[in-house]
N, C-alpha and C positions, 0 to 999 in steps of 0.2 A: 539690119542696123548698120550704120556707118562705123567708122573707126571709133574705138573706145575713147572717151574723153577722160583724161587724167587730171582732175582738178588740183590735186596736191602738187603735181609737177608744175602746173601752170602757176600756182600760188608761190611755189618755191622760186621759179624764174623771176616772177615779179618782185619778190622780196630781195633777191640778189641784185637785180638791176636797180631797184630803188636805193639800195645801200651803196652801190657803185656811184650812182649819181650824187647822192648826198654826202659822200665822203671824198669826193674828187679833190677839193682844195686841201683838206687836211692830209690826205694821202700824199699828194705832191709835195706839200711842205715837209712832212715827216721824213720823206725819202729824198728830199732836195732834187726832185726830178727836173732836169734841164737847167739847173743853175750852174752856169759856167764856172769852172775852177773849184767846184765843190765835189767831194767824193759822194757817190750816190749808189744805192742798192740797185736802182733801175736807171738805165740811160733814158734820155728823152725818146729815142727810137723804140726801145723795148716797151716803155710805158704806153705809147700811142699804138704800137702794133698789138700788144696784148689786150689793151682796152678795146680796140676796134674789133678784134676777133671775138671777145666775150660779148660785147654789146650787139654787134651785127648778127652773129649767129643766134644769140638768145632772142633777139627781136624777131628774126625770121622764123625760128621754131615756134615762138609764142603766137605770132601772127597766123601761122598755118593751123595751130591748135584752136585758136579763137574762131577762125573762119569755119573750121570743121564743126565745132560745137554750136555755133550760131546757125549754120545750115541745118543741123540736126534738130535744134530747138524750133526753128521756123517751120520745119516739116510737120511737127506735132502741133504747135501752137499758132501757126500763122506768123507772118512777118512781125518781128518785135522791134520796138523803138530803142534807140540808144538812150542811155541815161545821163550822159555827160557830153557836152559839146566842147571841143577843144579848138582854141584859136591858133591858127597856123599862118605862116607867111608864105606867099607864092612869089618867088624871086624872078620868075620869067614874066608873069603878067603884072608884077609890081603891085600886089594887093594883099590885104589881110582878110582871111575868110575863117569861118568856123566849120568844123567837120566832126563827124562822129568817129568813134573808135574803129569801126569796121572800115571806113574809108581809108583811114591811116594804115590799118593792118594790110589792106589790099595794096596800098602804095609801097609798103615795106616789101611785100612779096614780089612785086613787079619792078622794083627799083633796079636801075642799071648802075646807079651811083648811091653810096651810103656814106655820108661824111659826118664825123664828129666835130663840132665847132668848138675851137679852143677859146679859153678865157684867160686874161691876164689882169694884173692890177698894178697901179702906180706905186703901191706900198711895197712891192717886191721888185726884184731885179727884172730888167727888161726881157730876158730870155726865159723867164719863169712863166709857164702856162699850165693849165689843167682843164679838165672837162667838167662842165656843170649840168649836162643833160640835154643840151641842144643838139638836135640831129637834123641834117638836111638830106632828103632823098630826092632823086630825080630819075627821069626815064623818058620814054617816048610812048605816047598813047597809040591805040590801034589805028587811029586816023592819021598818024604820022606827026602829030603835034607834040612838041617837047613839053614836059611838065616838071615842076620843082615844088617841093613842099618842105618847110622847116617847122619843126614842132619840138616841144619840151617833152622828153621821155617820161618824166614823173607825172605830168598831166595825163598823158596817154595811158600810163599804167593805172592811174586812179580810175579812169573811165573803164578800163578792163576789169578792175576789181568790182566796180559797181555792177557790171554786166554779170560777172561770175556769181555774185551774191544774189542777183535777181534770177538767174537761170539754173543754178546748180540743182535744186530739187526737181525741176521738170526734167532735166537731162538725166539725173539719176534714175527716175522712173522709166524713161525711155530705155535706158541701158539695161535696167533690171528686167524689163519685159522682152528683151531681145531673144529670139528663138535659140540661138546658140548657147546663151546663158541658161535659159529655161530648161533645155533638154538635159543639162548636166545636173539639175536638181532632182 
């Protein structure tokens, strides 16, 4: 058997990431992140550095876990289809395409650049920004062609949850039947 798939850990990461996305504006307002002349618990630099560390590392870890679980499932059940297609922007080819969650997971794994896109609003001070879940990843393909992909993290996470709900029982059975687990019973 391949690596053990920890569904609870994956669901916990998804929960945390979704909460970070959905609370971005409220968090930045509460702590006055980046508002010039206002005392703040977090400086703009601290906010963006911590946010990027949490989001990029969690997305990378989640992508590796997803890819491992999908490969394990596909070995047993045959290639499975994605359950939710996500609309993404390609800034190099200037087009909008739809992709499945695995395509995006692989792009996250192979990205040479991982950017969190900031958002602002006219109702706030000009220097005030927060993150609302938009990510841009980019890199270079094996053929040497540059690629870029922009996607909404909550959309991708929703697709991953659909996959987990669809696959969890099959993968539990595969893991339960693993030789190393069976010999300990």
